[in-house]
C-alpha positions as CSV (number, residue, x, y, z in Angstrom):
1,M,31.8,-0.6,-3.4
2,A,29.5,2.2,-2.2
3,A,32.2,3.4,0.2
4,R,34.8,2.8,-2.5
5,E,36.4,0.2,-0.3
6,D,37.9,-3.0,-1.6
7,Y,35.5,-6.0,-1.9
8,G,37.9,-8.5,-3.4
9,I,39.6,-11.7,-2.2
10,D,41.9,-9.9,0.4
11,T,38.8,-8.4,2.1
12,L,37.0,-11.8,2.1
13,K,40.1,-13.6,3.5
14,A,40.4,-11.0,6.3
15,M,36.8,-11.9,7.3
16,G,37.8,-15.5,7.8
17,D,35.1,-17.5,9.7
18,L,33.0,-14.3,10.1
19,L,31.8,-14.6,6.5
20,F,28.5,-16.5,6.7
21,M,26.1,-14.4,4.6
22,V,26.4,-12.4,1.4
23,K,24.0,-9.7,0.2
24,V,24.6,-7.9,-3.1
25,Q,23.1,-5.0,-4.9
26,S,24.0,-3.1,-8.1
27,M,24.5,0.6,-7.6
28,K,26.7,3.1,-9.6
29,H,27.9,6.5,-8.8
30,T,26.3,9.6,-10.2
31,A,27.1,13.3,-10.0
32,D,23.5,14.2,-10.5
33,P,21.8,15.1,-7.2
34,D,18.4,15.0,-8.9
35,A,18.8,11.6,-10.5
36,E,15.8,9.3,-10.1
37,G,16.2,7.1,-7.0
38,V,19.5,8.7,-6.0
39,W,20.8,7.5,-2.7
40,E,23.5,9.3,-0.7
41,F,26.2,7.4,1.3
42,K,29.2,9.0,2.9
43,G,28.9,12.0,0.6
44,Q,28.6,10.0,-2.5
45,R,25.5,9.7,-4.8
46,L,24.4,6.4,-6.1
47,V,21.6,5.0,-8.3
48,R,20.4,1.5,-9.0
49,C,21.5,-0.2,-12.2
50,L,21.6,-3.7,-13.7
51,P,24.0,-6.1,-12.2
52,D,26.0,-6.3,-15.5
53,D,26.4,-2.5,-15.8
54,P,30.1,-1.8,-16.4
55,D,30.0,0.9,-13.7
56,T,28.7,-1.3,-10.8
57,V,30.3,-4.0,-8.7
58,D,32.5,-6.4,-10.6
59,F,30.3,-9.4,-9.8
60,P,32.5,-12.0,-11.6
61,S,35.4,-11.0,-9.4
62,V,33.3,-11.1,-6.3
63,F,32.0,-14.7,-7.0
64,T,35.6,-15.8,-7.9
65,A,36.8,-14.5,-4.5
66,L,33.9,-16.1,-2.7
67,K,34.8,-19.5,-4.3
68,A,38.5,-18.9,-3.5
69,V,37.8,-18.5,0.3
70,G,35.5,-21.5,0.3
71,Y,32.2,-19.7,0.7
72,D,29.3,-22.0,-0.2
73,G,26.4,-20.2,1.3
74,A,23.5,-18.2,-0.1
75,V,23.9,-14.9,-2.0
76,T,20.9,-12.6,-1.6
77,A,20.2,-9.8,-4.1
78,M,18.9,-7.0,-1.9
79,D,17.5,-4.3,-4.1
80,A,14.5,-2.1,-3.1
81,I,11.9,-1.1,-5.6
82,C,13.4,-0.6,-9.0
83,T,12.6,2.7,-10.7
84,F,13.5,1.7,-14.3
85,M,11.8,-1.7,-14.8
86,D,9.2,-4.0,-13.3
87,N,10.5,-5.4,-10.0
88,D,9.9,-9.0,-10.9
89,E,11.7,-8.5,-14.2
90,Y,14.5,-6.9,-12.4
91,M,15.0,-9.8,-10.0
92,R,14.8,-12.3,-12.9
93,Y,17.5,-10.3,-14.6
94,Y,19.6,-10.5,-11.4
95,Y,19.2,-14.3,-11.3
96,K,19.9,-14.7,-15.0
97,T,23.1,-12.6,-14.7
98,L,24.5,-13.9,-11.4
99,A,23.4,-17.6,-11.3
100,P,26.1,-18.6,-13.9
101,L,28.8,-17.1,-11.6
102,C,27.9,-19.4,-8.7
């Protein structure tokens, strides 16, 4: 998503047996170079957001694709320190949002 590359079922199928671990994070693009917590990747600026933000990764599609390729391993939310809410609250929000998709 950060590199604007596909992260759907075709990508997961292409990984085949190499898919053994999944880490996710919710980032969205921003044009503001001075945004709080901005992260630059391949010339693009990103900021953290909630996992159900409409401008982040389409997590329902990701989990549907993971199920379709038979992935049954762990999924780790890998976000660093959150700048807009308490970190514990942020991770609980992640769990509440993503757990029903498993």
